[in-house]
C-alpha positions, 0 to 999 in steps of 0.5 A: 710275711706273704699273703695267703690267697687262692685263685679259682676259675669261675665258669658258666658251667658252675654259675647259671646266673652269669653265663657270660663270665669265665674268669679267674677269681682271687681271694679267700677260699671257702670249702662247703662240702663239695663246693669251692668258693672264692670270697673277696670284698664281700662277694663270693664266687663258686669256682671249679674245684680242680682249678683252685691253687694257692699263691706261693708268694713269689713272682716271675721275671715279669712280676706275675704272681706264681700260684700252685698249678702254674707252669714255669719256664726257665733257662739253665746254661742258656737253654729253655726248659719247662718245669712240671707244674708248681704244686704243694709238697706235703712231705716237706711242707712247701711248694715244689716242682721238678726242675726240668728233670734235673732234680725233684724239689723233694730231694736235696738240690746239688750245690752246683745247681744253686747258682744256675737256679738262682740266675734263672729267669722264671716265667709263668707260661700257663697253668694246669687247669687251662693248659694241661698239655704242658704236663 
């Protein structure tokens, strides 16, 4: 079973008491009206709503946990490609993303791509909040 965890960016724009703190916070997500909070070990941090993403339960080739909103790079046939960001696909109730233009995960993946995808070395190269230029 995978852990259910969220991350959100904690920033001085949202938290006047600690202006020097600009970092990712990880833990449980609490939504109170239009405020988003990450809570862990009895501490709560107000985070920027657009930065919030859920842990997928997967890790990249370097052991980095993959979150909703991350950008992944992978190789198919020895060529490097960027995917779109990892996102929740409500229509099929799972995390998804386009496989570098080959096929959308909301459609069946052709059998001849399974082996290429399985042998790919996925790597987190950024995220939607901090690196929107990767879109």
